[in-house]
C-alpha positions as CSV (number, residue, x, y, z in Angstrom):
1,M,35.2,11.4,28.2
2,T,38.2,11.6,25.9
3,N,36.0,12.5,23.0
4,D,34.3,15.2,25.1
5,R,37.7,16.6,26.1
6,G,38.8,16.9,22.5
7,L,35.6,18.7,21.6
8,F,35.9,21.0,24.6
9,W,39.4,22.1,23.6
10,R,38.5,22.6,20.0
11,L,35.6,24.8,21.1
12,A,37.7,26.6,23.7
13,E,40.8,27.3,21.6
14,P,39.4,30.3,19.7
15,E,38.2,31.9,23.0
16,M,41.3,31.2,25.1
17,T,43.2,34.5,24.6
18,R,40.1,36.7,24.8
19,A,38.7,34.9,27.8
20,N,42.1,35.1,29.6
21,L,42.3,38.8,28.9
22,F,38.7,39.3,30.1
23,C,39.7,37.6,33.4
24,R,42.7,39.9,33.7
25,K,40.6,43.0,33.1
26,L,38.0,41.8,35.5
27,T,40.4,41.2,38.4
28,G,42.8,44.0,37.4
29,S,45.8,41.8,37.9
30,R,47.7,39.5,35.6
31,D,48.3,36.8,38.2
32,E,44.8,36.9,39.7
33,G,43.2,37.0,36.2
34,D,45.3,34.0,35.1
35,D,44.2,32.1,38.3
36,L,40.6,33.0,37.7
37,F,40.9,31.9,34.0
38,Q,42.4,28.5,35.0
39,D,39.8,27.9,37.7
40,G,37.1,28.7,35.3
41,L,38.5,26.4,32.6
42,V,38.7,23.5,35.1
43,T,35.1,24.1,36.1
44,A,34.0,24.3,32.5
45,L,35.9,21.1,31.6
46,T,34.3,19.2,34.4
47,K,30.8,20.5,33.5
48,F,31.2,20.3,29.7
49,A,29.1,17.1,29.6
50,D,26.1,19.1,30.8
51,L,26.3,21.5,27.9
52,R,23.6,20.5,25.4
53,D,24.1,23.1,22.7
54,H,27.7,23.3,21.6
55,A,26.8,26.4,19.5
56,A,26.3,28.3,22.8
57,F,29.8,27.4,24.1
58,R,31.2,31.0,24.2
59,G,28.3,32.3,26.3
60,W,28.4,29.3,28.5
61,L,32.2,29.6,29.1
62,Y,31.9,33.3,30.0
63,R,29.0,32.5,32.3
64,I,31.3,30.1,34.2
65,L,34.1,32.7,34.3
66,I,31.7,35.3,35.7
67,N,30.3,32.9,38.3
68,T,33.8,31.9,39.3
69,Y,34.7,35.6,39.7
70,R,31.5,36.2,41.8
71,S,32.4,33.3,44.0
72,R,35.8,34.8,44.6
73,M,34.4,38.2,45.3
74,R,32.3,36.7,48.1
75,L,35.4,35.5,49.9
76,K,36.6,38.0,52.5
77,W,40.2,37.8,51.4
78,W,39.3,38.7,47.8
79,R,37.3,41.8,48.6
80,R,39.4,44.7,47.4
81,L,39.5,47.1,44.6
82,A,40.7,45.6,41.3
83,P,43.2,48.0,40.0
84,L,43.6,48.7,36.3
85,T,45.9,46.4,34.4
86,E,48.9,47.7,32.4
87,P,47.1,47.1,29.0
88,M,44.1,49.0,30.2
89,E,46.3,51.8,31.6
90,S,48.3,52.1,28.3
91,T,45.0,52.8,26.4
92,L,44.4,55.9,28.5
93,P,44.9,59.2,26.7
94,G,48.0,61.3,27.1
95,D,51.7,60.5,26.9
96,D,52.5,62.2,30.2
97,P,52.9,59.7,32.9
98,G,51.4,62.1,35.4
99,E,48.3,62.5,33.3
100,R,48.1,58.7,32.9
101,Y,48.5,58.2,36.7
102,T,45.8,60.7,37.4
103,A,43.4,59.2,34.8
104,R,44.1,55.7,36.3
105,R,43.4,56.9,39.8
106,R,40.1,58.5,38.7
107,L,39.0,55.3,37.0
108,E,39.9,53.2,40.0
109,R,37.8,55.5,42.2
110,G,35.0,55.2,39.7
111,F,35.1,51.4,39.7
112,R,34.8,51.4,43.5
113,V,31.2,52.4,43.4
114,L,30.3,49.5,41.1
115,T,29.3,46.1,42.3
116,H,31.3,43.2,40.9
117,E,28.3,42.3,38.7
118,D,28.2,45.9,37.3
119,R,31.9,45.9,36.8
120,T,31.6,42.5,34.9
121,L,28.9,43.9,32.7
122,I,30.9,47.1,31.9
123,V,34.0,45.1,31.1
124,L,32.2,42.7,28.8
125,H,30.1,45.4,27.0
126,E,32.4,48.4,27.0
127,L,35.9,46.9,26.9
128,E,35.2,43.6,25.2
129,G,32.5,44.9,22.8
130,W,29.9,42.2,23.5
131,P,26.5,43.1,22.1
132,L,23.5,43.3,24.5
133,A,21.8,40.4,22.8
134,E,24.8,38.1,23.6
135,L,25.0,39.4,27.2
136,A,21.3,38.7,27.6
137,A,21.9,35.1,26.7
138,V,24.8,34.8,29.1
139,Y,23.0,36.5,32.0
140,G,19.6,34.9,31.3
141,K,17.9,38.3,31.3
142,S,16.2,40.5,28.8
143,E,18.2,43.0,26.7
144,G,16.1,45.8,28.2
145,A,17.0,44.8,31.8
146,L,20.7,44.7,30.9
147,A,20.5,48.0,29.1
148,A,18.9,49.6,32.2
149,R,21.5,48.0,34.5
150,L,24.3,49.2,32.2
151,A,22.8,52.7,32.1
152,R,22.7,52.8,35.9
153,A,26.3,51.6,36.2
154,R,27.5,54.2,33.7
155,K,25.6,56.9,35.7
156,K,27.3,55.8,38.9
157,L,30.7,56.0,37.1
158,R,29.9,59.4,35.7
159,E,28.8,60.7,39.1
160,R,31.9,59.3,40.8
161,L,34.3,60.5,38.2
162,D,32.9,64.0,37.9
163,P,30.8,64.9,41.0
164,G,30.1,68.4,39.4
165,I,27.8,66.7,36.9
166,T,24.2,67.1,37.9
167,T,21.2,65.6,36.2
168,I,19.2,68.1,34.2
169,R,15.9,68.7,35.9
170,K,13.0,70.6,34.5
171,P,12.4,73.8,36.4
172,D,9.5,73.9,38.7
173,P,6.5,75.6,37.0
174,S,6.1,79.0,38.4
175,P,3.2,79.3,40.8
176,V,0.1,80.7,39.3
177,E,-0.4,84.3,40.5
178,E,-3.7,84.8,42.1
179,D,-6.1,87.3,40.7
180,R,-6.3,90.5,42.7
């Protein structure tokens, strides 16, 4: 077991900071994100012996973090909107605090319409920059299925953020005039 722990920490070390930040973004809180990260690491350490391919460690670790997050979201006391974290808020455009506050509130409203699975997918793909191929390996689904899910989540966000946006529809063909 000691040998396994040493290998675990060698594999985990390059991912520690990014995985911790991912958890913070996912929960929207520094403290809750750190708790999620620590719980996920404990779970990963206890299940490390089950990992057959050490080259797949990164995806395996994030899969555990995502599942830990899902488990927490199922608990009644955990069900609430995850607000934006300070680092996320600081990346919003505009120096005016009023504009930043408005943008933050709009994004929070947008995230409300997403399921926690969709929020996870958006954070990993859009904010963390994970390619669809890597996400497909983590989720155990095809790239096409994830691309479709991501497109639906983006559409939900767009509709929530700007309700004036309507989908472009082709006009109905004009009825054929009857011969007289």
